[in-house]
C-alpha positions as CSV (number, residue, x, y, z in Angstrom):
1,M,0.0,0.0,0.0
2,S,2.7,2.5,1.0
3,A,4.3,2.1,-2.4
4,L,1.3,3.8,-4.0
5,I,2.1,7.2,-2.3
6,R,5.3,8.9,-1.5
7,H,6.1,11.9,0.7
8,S,7.2,14.3,-2.0
9,S,6.4,17.7,-3.4
10,S,7.1,16.9,-7.0
11,G,5.8,14.6,-9.7
12,I,4.3,14.5,-13.2
13,P,1.3,16.9,-13.1
14,L,-2.0,15.1,-13.0
15,S,-5.1,17.3,-13.8
16,F,-8.8,16.4,-13.7
17,I,-11.1,18.1,-16.2
18,V,-14.9,18.1,-15.6
19,K,-16.7,16.8,-18.7
20,N,-19.4,19.5,-18.9
21,G,-16.7,22.2,-19.0
22,L,-14.3,20.4,-21.4
23,A,-15.0,22.5,-24.5
24,E,-14.5,25.8,-22.7
25,W,-11.4,24.6,-21.0
26,Q,-9.9,23.2,-24.2
27,E,-10.4,26.4,-26.1
28,Q,-8.1,28.1,-23.5
29,Q,-5.3,25.7,-24.0
30,P,-2.3,26.1,-26.4
31,I,-2.9,24.9,-30.0
32,F,-0.4,22.0,-29.5
33,L,-2.4,20.7,-26.5
34,Q,-5.7,21.1,-28.3
35,N,-4.5,19.2,-31.3
36,W,-3.0,16.5,-29.1
37,L,-6.2,16.0,-27.1
38,N,-8.2,15.8,-30.3
39,S,-5.8,13.3,-31.9
40,C,-6.0,10.9,-28.9
41,D,-9.8,11.3,-28.7
42,F,-9.7,12.6,-25.1
43,E,-13.4,13.1,-24.9
44,K,-14.0,9.4,-25.6
45,Q,-11.0,7.8,-23.9
46,G,-11.1,10.0,-20.8
47,L,-7.3,9.8,-20.3
48,A,-4.6,11.7,-22.2
49,L,-0.8,11.4,-21.7
50,V,1.1,14.4,-22.9
51,V,4.7,14.0,-23.9
52,N,7.3,16.7,-24.1
53,P,8.2,16.9,-27.8
54,Q,11.9,17.8,-27.0
55,S,12.7,15.1,-24.4
56,G,10.1,12.5,-25.2
57,A,9.3,12.3,-21.4
58,L,5.8,12.3,-20.0
59,S,5.1,15.9,-19.1
60,H,1.4,16.0,-18.0
61,V,-1.6,13.7,-17.6
62,Y,-5.2,14.8,-18.1
63,C,-8.2,12.8,-16.8
64,L,-11.8,13.5,-17.8
65,V,-14.3,13.2,-14.9
66,H,-18.0,13.8,-14.4
67,S,-17.5,15.6,-11.1
68,I,-14.4,16.7,-9.2
69,D,-16.3,15.7,-6.0
70,D,-16.5,12.0,-7.0
71,F,-14.6,10.1,-4.4
72,W,-13.7,7.3,-6.9
73,L,-12.6,9.5,-9.8
74,A,-9.0,8.2,-9.5
75,G,-10.0,4.7,-8.5
76,D,-8.8,3.1,-11.8
77,L,-5.7,5.3,-12.3
78,A,-3.2,3.2,-10.2
79,N,-3.7,0.4,-12.8
80,K,-3.9,2.6,-15.9
81,L,-1.0,5.1,-15.5
82,P,2.5,4.3,-16.7
83,A,5.4,4.0,-14.2
84,G,6.1,7.3,-12.5
85,T,5.2,9.7,-9.6
86,Y,2.3,12.0,-10.2
87,Q,1.2,15.1,-8.4
88,I,-2.5,16.1,-8.4
89,Q,-3.1,19.7,-9.6
90,E,-5.6,22.3,-8.5
91,C,-7.7,20.0,-6.3
92,E,-6.6,21.0,-2.8
93,Q,-10.0,20.6,-1.2
94,Q,-10.5,17.2,-2.8
95,L,-6.9,16.0,-2.5
96,E,-7.4,13.6,0.4
97,Q,-10.4,11.8,-1.1
98,I,-8.9,11.6,-4.6
99,A,-5.7,10.2,-3.2
100,L,-7.5,7.6,-1.0
101,G,-9.6,6.5,-3.9
102,F,-6.4,6.1,-5.9
103,M,-4.8,4.0,-3.2
104,L,-7.8,1.8,-2.8
105,G,-7.9,1.2,-6.5
106,G,-4.3,-0.1,-6.3
107,Y,-5.3,-2.9,-3.9
108,E,-4.5,-6.4,-4.9
109,F,-4.8,-9.6,-2.8
110,S,-1.6,-11.4,-3.6
111,E,-1.1,-13.8,-0.7
112,Y,-1.3,-16.8,-3.0
113,K,0.2,-15.4,-6.2
114,E,3.0,-13.0,-7.4
115,K,2.1,-9.5,-6.6
116,S,2.0,-7.1,-9.6
117,A,4.7,-4.4,-9.5
118,V,3.5,-1.0,-8.4
119,K,4.0,1.4,-11.3
120,A,2.2,4.7,-10.5
121,Q,2.6,6.7,-7.3
122,L,1.1,9.9,-6.0
123,A,3.3,12.5,-4.5
124,I,1.8,13.9,-1.2
125,A,3.7,17.0,0.1
126,D,1.8,17.4,3.4
127,E,3.3,15.0,5.9
128,V,0.2,15.0,8.1
129,L,-2.0,14.1,5.2
130,F,0.5,11.5,4.0
131,E,0.3,9.7,7.4
132,R,-3.5,10.0,7.5
133,L,-3.8,8.5,4.1
134,K,-1.6,5.5,5.1
135,Q,-3.7,5.0,8.2
136,Q,-7.0,4.9,6.3
137,A,-5.8,2.8,3.4
138,N,-4.1,0.3,5.8
139,A,-7.3,-0.2,7.7
140,I,-9.3,-0.9,4.6
141,Y,-6.6,-3.1,3.1
142,L,-6.6,-5.1,6.4
143,V,-10.4,-5.6,6.2
144,R,-10.1,-6.7,2.5
145,D,-7.2,-9.0,3.3
146,L,-8.9,-10.7,6.2
147,V,-12.1,-11.3,4.2
148,N,-10.2,-12.5,1.1
149,T,-8.1,-15.1,2.9
150,P,-9.4,-18.6,2.5
151,A,-11.1,-20.1,5.5
152,A,-8.4,-22.8,6.0
153,D,-6.0,-19.9,6.8
154,M,-8.5,-17.7,8.6
155,M,-10.0,-19.8,11.4
156,P,-10.6,-18.6,15.0
157,Q,-7.0,-19.2,15.9
158,H,-5.8,-17.0,13.0
159,L,-8.2,-14.2,14.0
160,S,-6.8,-14.5,17.5
161,Q,-3.3,-13.9,16.2
162,V,-4.4,-10.9,14.2
163,M,-5.9,-9.3,17.2
164,A,-3.0,-10.2,19.5
165,D,-0.6,-8.6,17.0
166,L,-2.8,-5.5,16.8
167,A,-2.8,-5.2,20.6
168,Q,1.0,-5.5,20.7
169,T,1.5,-3.0,17.9
170,Y,-0.6,-0.3,19.7
171,E,0.2,-1.3,23.3
172,G,-3.2,-2.6,24.1
173,E,-4.2,-5.7,26.0
174,F,-5.5,-9.0,24.5
175,S,-7.2,-12.0,26.1
176,E,-9.3,-14.8,24.9
177,W,-11.5,-17.7,26.1
178,V,-11.1,-20.9,24.0
179,G,-13.1,-24.1,23.7
180,D,-14.6,-25.3,26.9
181,E,-13.4,-22.2,28.7
182,L,-16.4,-20.5,27.0
183,L,-18.7,-22.8,29.0
184,E,-16.8,-22.1,32.2
185,Q,-17.1,-18.4,31.7
186,N,-20.7,-18.5,30.6
187,Y,-20.6,-17.9,26.9
188,P,-22.8,-20.9,25.9
189,T,-24.1,-19.8,22.5
190,I,-20.6,-19.1,21.2
191,H,-19.5,-22.5,22.3
192,M,-22.6,-24.2,20.9
193,V,-22.2,-22.8,17.4
194,G,-18.5,-23.6,17.2
195,R,-18.2,-26.9,19.1
196,A,-18.6,-29.1,16.0
197,S,-15.4,-27.8,14.4
198,E,-11.9,-29.0,15.1
199,N,-11.0,-25.3,15.2
200,K,-12.1,-24.4,18.7
201,P,-14.5,-21.5,19.2
202,R,-13.1,-18.4,20.9
203,L,-14.2,-15.1,22.3
204,L,-11.4,-12.6,21.5
205,D,-11.1,-9.5,23.6
206,L,-8.9,-6.4,23.0
207,H,-8.6,-3.4,25.2
208,W,-6.8,-0.1,24.4
209,G,-6.7,3.5,25.6
210,K,-6.7,5.5,28.8
211,K,-9.0,4.2,31.5
212,D,-10.6,7.6,32.0
213,A,-11.5,8.1,28.3
214,P,-15.1,7.4,27.0
215,L,-15.5,3.7,26.3
216,I,-16.5,2.6,22.8
217,T,-17.1,-1.2,22.3
218,L,-17.0,-2.8,18.9
219,V,-18.4,-6.3,18.4
220,G,-17.8,-8.3,15.2
221,K,-19.3,-11.5,14.0
222,G,-16.4,-13.9,13.4
223,V,-18.0,-16.9,11.7
224,C,-14.8,-18.0,9.9
225,F,-16.7,-20.4,7.7
226,D,-20.5,-21.0,7.6
227,S,-21.6,-24.4,6.2
228,G,-25.1,-23.6,7.5
229,G,-24.6,-26.4,10.1
230,L,-27.2,-29.2,10.0
231,D,-29.4,-26.9,8.0
232,L,-26.8,-27.2,5.3
233,K,-26.4,-24.5,2.7
234,P,-26.4,-25.4,-1.0
235,S,-23.1,-25.3,-2.7
236,S,-23.8,-21.9,-4.3
237,G,-24.6,-20.4,-0.9
238,M,-21.5,-21.9,0.6
239,R,-19.0,-20.8,-2.0
240,N,-18.1,-17.5,-0.5
241,M,-18.7,-18.2,3.1
242,K,-15.1,-17.5,4.0
243,K,-16.5,-13.9,4.1
244,D,-18.8,-14.7,7.0
245,M,-16.2,-13.3,9.4
246,G,-16.5,-10.0,7.6
247,G,-18.1,-8.4,10.6
248,A,-15.0,-9.3,12.7
249,A,-12.8,-8.0,9.9
250,H,-14.7,-4.7,9.9
251,V,-14.2,-4.1,13.7
252,I,-10.6,-5.1,13.5
253,G,-9.9,-2.7,10.7
254,L,-11.9,0.1,12.5
255,A,-10.0,-0.6,15.7
256,Q,-6.7,-0.3,13.9
257,L,-7.8,3.0,12.4
258,I,-8.9,4.3,15.8
259,M,-5.7,3.3,17.5
260,A,-3.4,4.5,14.6
261,A,-5.2,7.9,14.8
262,N,-4.9,7.9,18.6
263,L,-8.5,8.9,19.1
264,P,-9.2,10.1,22.7
265,V,-11.3,7.1,23.5
266,R,-11.1,3.9,25.4
267,L,-11.6,1.0,23.0
268,R,-12.8,-2.6,23.5
269,V,-13.1,-5.0,20.7
270,L,-15.1,-8.3,21.1
271,V,-15.0,-11.0,18.4
272,P,-16.8,-14.3,18.9
273,A,-14.8,-16.5,16.5
274,V,-16.2,-19.8,15.4
275,E,-16.6,-22.2,12.5
276,N,-20.2,-23.4,11.9
277,A,-19.4,-26.9,10.9
278,V,-21.2,-30.3,10.7
279,S,-20.2,-33.1,13.1
280,R,-21.8,-35.6,15.5
281,N,-21.9,-32.9,18.2
282,A,-23.3,-30.1,16.0
283,F,-26.2,-28.2,17.4
284,R,-29.6,-29.1,16.0
285,P,-32.9,-27.5,14.9
286,G,-35.2,-27.6,17.9
287,D,-32.4,-27.5,20.5
288,V,-32.9,-24.9,23.3
289,I,-29.9,-22.9,24.7
290,K,-29.7,-20.7,27.7
291,T,-27.8,-17.6,26.6
292,R,-25.3,-15.6,28.7
293,K,-28.1,-13.1,29.5
294,G,-30.3,-16.0,30.7
295,I,-32.8,-15.8,27.8
296,M,-33.8,-19.2,26.6
297,V,-33.6,-19.5,22.8
298,E,-35.0,-22.2,20.6
299,I,-33.0,-23.0,17.5
300,D,-35.3,-22.8,14.5
301,N,-32.5,-22.8,12.0
302,T,-28.8,-23.6,12.5
303,D,-27.9,-21.3,9.6
304,A,-29.0,-18.3,11.7
305,E,-25.9,-18.8,13.8
306,G,-24.4,-15.3,13.6
307,R,-26.9,-13.8,15.9
308,L,-26.3,-16.6,18.3
309,V,-22.6,-15.9,18.7
310,L,-23.3,-12.1,18.8
311,C,-25.9,-12.3,21.5
312,D,-23.4,-13.5,24.2
313,A,-20.8,-11.0,23.0
314,L,-23.3,-8.1,23.2
315,T,-24.3,-9.2,26.7
316,E,-20.6,-9.1,27.7
317,A,-20.1,-5.8,26.0
318,Q,-22.3,-4.0,28.5
319,N,-20.4,-5.2,31.6
320,D,-18.3,-2.1,31.7
321,D,-21.0,0.4,30.8
322,P,-19.8,1.7,27.4
323,E,-20.9,5.0,25.9
324,L,-21.6,3.3,22.6
325,I,-21.7,-0.3,21.2
326,V,-21.3,-0.8,17.5
327,D,-21.5,-4.2,16.0
328,F,-20.8,-5.3,12.4
329,A,-22.0,-8.6,10.9
330,T,-22.6,-10.3,7.6
331,L,-26.0,-11.2,9.1
332,T,-28.8,-11.5,6.6
333,G,-29.4,-11.9,2.9
334,A,-32.5,-9.9,3.5
335,C,-30.5,-6.8,3.9
336,R,-28.8,-7.4,0.6
337,V,-32.2,-7.9,-1.1
338,A,-33.4,-4.6,0.4
339,L,-30.4,-2.4,-0.2
340,G,-28.2,-4.4,-2.6
341,T,-24.6,-5.4,-1.9
342,E,-22.9,-2.0,-2.0
343,L,-25.0,0.0,0.5
344,P,-24.7,-1.3,4.1
345,G,-27.8,-1.1,6.3
346,F,-27.7,-0.3,9.9
347,F,-30.1,-0.1,12.9
348,S,-29.7,2.1,16.0
349,T,-31.5,2.6,19.3
350,E,-30.4,6.3,19.3
351,R,-31.7,8.7,16.7
352,D,-28.9,11.3,17.2
353,V,-26.2,8.6,16.8
354,A,-27.8,7.3,13.7
355,N,-28.1,10.7,12.1
356,G,-24.5,11.5,13.1
357,I,-23.2,8.3,11.4
358,I,-25.3,9.0,8.2
359,D,-24.0,12.6,8.0
360,A,-20.4,11.4,8.7
361,G,-20.7,8.8,6.0
362,M,-21.9,11.3,3.4
363,H,-19.1,13.6,4.3
364,V,-16.4,11.0,3.5
365,S,-18.3,9.3,0.6
366,D,-19.0,6.1,2.7
367,P,-22.8,6.0,2.5
368,V,-24.9,4.0,4.9
369,W,-28.6,3.5,5.3
370,Q,-30.7,3.3,8.4
371,L,-33.4,0.5,8.7
372,P,-36.1,0.5,11.3
373,L,-36.2,-1.5,14.5
374,F,-39.9,-2.2,13.9
375,E,-41.1,-3.6,17.2
376,Q,-44.3,-5.0,15.7
377,Y,-42.2,-7.8,14.1
378,K,-40.8,-9.0,17.4
379,S,-43.7,-11.4,17.8
380,L,-42.4,-13.2,14.7
381,L,-39.6,-14.5,17.0
382,K,-42.1,-16.3,19.3
383,S,-41.3,-19.8,20.4
384,D,-43.7,-22.3,22.0
385,V,-41.0,-23.9,24.1
386,A,-38.6,-21.1,25.0
387,D,-38.5,-17.3,25.5
388,M,-37.8,-16.8,21.8
389,A,-36.6,-18.4,18.6
390,N,-33.4,-17.6,16.8
391,C,-35.2,-16.6,13.6
392,A,-38.6,-15.5,12.5
393,S,-41.5,-17.7,11.5
394,V,-41.8,-16.0,8.1
395,P,-39.1,-14.9,5.6
396,F,-40.3,-11.3,5.4
397,G,-38.3,-8.5,7.0
398,G,-35.4,-10.8,7.8
399,A,-32.9,-8.0,8.5
400,I,-35.3,-6.3,10.9
401,T,-36.2,-9.5,12.8
402,A,-32.5,-10.4,13.1
403,A,-31.8,-6.9,14.5
404,L,-34.8,-7.3,16.9
405,Y,-33.3,-10.6,18.1
406,L,-30.0,-8.9,18.9
407,K,-31.8,-5.9,20.5
408,E,-33.1,-8.3,23.2
409,F,-29.5,-8.6,24.4
410,V,-28.8,-4.9,24.6
411,E,-29.8,-2.9,27.7
412,P,-32.2,0.0,27.0
413,K,-29.7,2.4,28.6
414,T,-26.9,1.4,26.2
415,P,-26.7,3.3,22.8
416,W,-26.3,0.6,20.2
417,V,-25.7,0.5,16.4
418,H,-25.9,-2.7,14.4
419,F,-24.5,-2.9,10.9
420,D,-25.6,-5.7,8.5
421,V,-23.0,-5.6,5.7
422,M,-22.1,-7.7,2.6
423,A,-18.3,-7.3,3.1
424,W,-17.9,-8.3,-0.5
425,N,-17.8,-6.7,-3.9
426,I,-19.7,-8.8,-6.5
427,R,-18.6,-6.6,-9.4
428,S,-15.5,-4.5,-10.1
429,L,-15.9,-0.7,-9.7
430,P,-13.3,2.1,-9.7
431,G,-11.3,1.6,-6.5
432,R,-13.3,-1.5,-5.5
433,P,-12.1,-4.8,-7.0
434,V,-14.1,-8.0,-6.7
435,G,-13.7,-9.6,-3.3
436,G,-13.6,-8.5,0.3
437,E,-14.6,-5.0,1.1
438,A,-14.9,-2.6,4.0
439,L,-18.3,-0.9,4.2
440,G,-19.2,1.7,6.7
441,I,-16.0,1.8,8.8
442,R,-14.9,5.2,7.4
443,A,-18.4,6.5,8.3
444,V,-18.2,5.3,11.8
445,F,-14.6,6.5,12.3
446,N,-15.5,10.0,11.0
447,Y,-18.5,10.0,13.4
448,L,-16.3,9.0,16.4
449,Q,-13.6,11.5,15.3
450,N,-16.2,14.3,15.3
451,R,-17.8,13.3,18.6
452,F,-14.7,12.6,20.6
453,K,-12.2,15.4,19.9
């Protein structure tokens, strides 16, 4: 990632021209440049490389864009520009977002293949901005890397190592409860979901920050692979289930960003990490489990396991009275049906917090969309043999009923935000290659940055 930018005040000039002002702008340019742009069909191609006629060296690059405020206007340039260092011209207010979009477009998951050589770089003169760009890109790269890693190499023990390394890097504290320790410490649903796997279930716990700072607790669904359990998924539904720990990846990436920026908060990160596997001791439809909070839950479907591991973690999250709990989870297909794969939905018990996150997301071009905690649907979680079922009796409103299930484990006094994210790009877009993706973490970070100054 760091190879995509360099701390420098010089580079080949890179200019962005707004399409609806192209004709007027072009008329003001020297005849040589006008002829060159026409000869290379700039209006159609959208990219023009201008060469110095004396030296033959690249002297300027022009890029045609629809809007200078488009966050992703440079998202493809890292892979299109020839080798060299480039300096963005006349976009001081948009420089940070353009540079970050450029860096995210240069991402490549290369753990299992030879990495492509980095050719194009951006020169960033401001040292503070240079460091901030690295922090943001590193966090998003981390999320993408974690989600893209095959499940065999990203099981609960691997997530544990990632969080332990993060704690060591930023002088935090890390602890975990593994296997039957979960039962001893009263995390029964995490143990139940993960007990069928040879990769032991774990609750991962990271603490960072000064003890007198406001406490923010992040909770991430860490289902490292989801077969569906005994309610087995079809092969098409199982193919990308390495991404089912995307919620954990999001909170780990967000935590890294918070710690790297040294926000004045106290941070706790809880990740229930499991594999939902099939074995002779797998949990079954119809089983009843007593959760950490004491609520008796009937298992209607073993493929609704994410909310089960999250409910114990959410109960634990309230032990030290945080000012805010934010959880991320790849929880429901219903949210994808409602909003598509590229717009993350979220729920919140606090209107001011929700509005703040929405506004913060719009400010940094990381849009999020609030969905309602519609209490009328709570009755759909009714069970005849327990306090509630783990999923609704009908398929409608699935994202809402899943959120309402989780809400039962959050105390009314605790402000809570629940993100239901895809964590995966199903199509290639500027700056966003197919594969693992971070959705909403820049919005939440910007909100926290604004709130806790």
